[in-house]
Structure formats: C-alpha cells, structure tokens
N, C-alpha and C positions, 0 to 999 in steps of 0.2 A: 218610104223606102221603095225604091225601084231598082231591082238588081236582076240580072239575067240568071235563069236557072234552066235545067233540063229535066224533063219528065221521062223517065226510062221505064220501059215495060217489055213484055215478050222475052223474058229471061235475058235482058240486056241487049237484045238484038234490034230494038226499036226505040227511038227517042224523038221528042219534039221540044222545041224551045218555048220558054215562057218567061213572064216577068213577075217576080216576087213582089206582091203588093203589101203583104203584112205577114208577120211570123210571131208565134208565141211558143211557150213550152209544149203545148199540146197539138199545134197545127199551124197551117199557113193558108194564105189566100194567094192564088196565082192567076194571072191573065194569060189566056192562050188564044190561038186563032180559031180553034174548033175543038171543044171539049168532047164532042160526040165520038171522036176517034180514040179516046182513052178508055182502057179497061178500069174496073173498080179498084184494083190494087196496082200501085206504081211505086217507083222510087223517085225521090226528089233530090237532085244533085245540085249543090250550091257552087258558086264561082270558085271557092277555095278547094273544091274536090270532095268535101264532106257530103255524106249521103244519109237520107232518112227514108225509112219504109213508111208508106202512107196508104190510106184508103180515101176514096173520094166521099166526103160527107155531104157536100152540096155541089150541084152541077147546074150551071147556066151555059149558054152557048159559048161565051167568050171568057168565062171565069169559073174557077173551081175552088171549093173550100176543101182543104185536106186535113185529115186527122192522122197524127203520127201513131204508128202501130208498134214502134220499137222503143216504147217508153220504159 
C-alpha cells in the first residue's frame, strides 16, 4: 500500500506530505522526509479527506509508526 497522506499539526497551520506504508484499525506506518520536525501529536489526513488523530508511537528519521487516539 503506497498512498499519499498529509501529517497536519500546529492547530492545522502546518503540514508535511508522507507516504502511507501500512494501516490497521489501531495505527499506521508512514514514510516522511524528516520525522524530527513532527510533534508527538498529529492528524493523519488520507487522500479521500478523512482524518485520524494520532500519536507517534515509533520514530525513525524517515519513518514513523502512528497510534490512532480517536478510537
């Protein structure tokens, strides 16, 4: 699964693009250029416009693991 997503933060004022690698009922794995620029809590926006609130559960330089917090 390779789909474009946006990671939105700073009360919706900031966003970076990412690539959705994997998604489940409880979280997702996303590739990004630089995960160090992201805060702990973000919103994941899918291509269809749907949005999930998330926390970063795992962080590497170019990939993050997200846990959905709006379950």
